[in-house]
N, C-alpha and C positions, 0 to 999 in steps of 0.2 A: 490643279496647281492655281493659287489664287494670282491676281494680277499684280502682285506686290513687286516691288524691287528693293531688295536689300543689299546693303553696302557693308562690308567688313573690312575695316582699316587695320591693316597689319596681318601678314600671313605666316606668323610665327606659329608657336604651338598653340597658344591661346587663339588666335584668330582662325587657324585652319580647324581645330576642334569645334569653334563655334561655328563655322561655316558649314561643317559635317551635320552638327545637330541642326541647323536650320533646315538642310537638305533632307534629313531624316523625316522631319516634321512636314515637308513639303509646303513650307511657308510662303515661297515665292521665289523669282529670278534672283541669284545671289551673284554678286560682284565682289571679289576678294581684291584688296589692293595692298601693294607694299611697294617701299622706294628701292628696295633691292632688286635689281634688274632680274626678270624671269622667275623669282620665286614665287610670286602668287600665281603665275601661269602653270608652273610646275606642279603646285599643290593642287590647283583646280584641274589639273588633268588626273592626278592621283585620285581625288574625289569623284570625278567622273568615272574612273575604273572601278568603283565601289557600287555603282549603280545595280547590277545584278545582284549583288550579296544583300543590299538594302532594299532590293524589289520596289524601287521609286522611280519615276521619271522625273529628275529635277535639272534644272538648267544652272550651271556654275561657270563663271568666267573669271580669269585671273589677268590683273593689269599692274603695270608699274607707273601709270600715269593717272593720278587722282581725277584729273579732269574728264577721264572716261566714264566716270559715274554720275555725270550731270543729268538731271532729268528723273 
């Protein structure tokens, strides 16, 4: 995996699909953010469950605080 950090703002249908495609391509560490409490974290956990199917070792995290994507 590259050293890139990628932030996806919005964990709805488009954001979570985008995060999954980024993970499939192994483009970097992914941070999924949404203002709805728990939504991004839940989607990130779902996408982590897909690792064995995708046969890829990616890192994805979900947050409801946009400050967590600094840096």
